[in-house]
Steps between C-alpha positions, in 0.01 A plus 500: 500500500616851433342654809190636327163438657228375274145581594236267369165645419187295531307377200236771505302355211454180701428699816225696324353180358492342847332812634229490232437129555510507882265799518247310288510762225566238231617142451866425424467466124310829477751680726789387278316618190397831663854587611658389175252695285515813715868521590710337228494623143484816298356822636228621497304240693219404262299340781471834679433689178217277381322462833133598520573669832862618479495699826402194706731271301802726559417541869469123543822444304702745715365350822586150380855607411588734787297332777722192540815714484368723779391196700843338468670823609271537802594147612867596526443752779331472835194722500318600818159332538315829444693585181357455151628528146269611222550515127316762297480543126420803292411372154553699184380369166703758307813563708686342786316324781631527853548235765537624857595283795431665836597389850247576774682459835182527709436694820423811291863538388577653160479274197816431302529457125704188420471499122373728227538337161371674190460270200305477175328168570464402135880533455575280802624215282834323519705320237568204732387374840852583622448865408175497698678340799759780496225763486305338787817454708574871458153596634538249783834661589350849496228396745747320728726806496204720595413263788858515629496879480179506705646263759805724550315829532487653844182421686294799616548586864205384708364696795633237742855553376460878487422507876839342572673791329283773651711554817812558291353796310512757788864412566590558136316831496697631800833452325 
């Protein structure tokens, strides 16, 4: 070995297929066909273009693609029981759609944006499954990085802790 570390990415195409099958959204053969037809090939995505309800089809497509990536990222960190993660989409039939992943820490604390990805859904096609895996791994990494940033931010000072520092303030003011 030459001292370089090699990071292996997961097979995201398989992970998405398992997610579709295990959620009951579709059987295995249909999940394979859905992912192959919607992710691998030439852009634009004809399935999204020829849909009778393109808004709903694009929204469903983005949730099926990003949802498992967000779920996998959320499993790598320990979240408090009151915390939640939500994924929102803003669909555009003419321009770029947006996918937002937001962390809700609970206890009325401010929400944190983990991911904002702006993409033209009909152009979300890849030449090979490997190209898709690289794209998905990049989004996964962005979300993990955002989680780590949140975990290292200073926690707001609670009233209990503020009382401990209260007696020190008059001393500092006299100096």
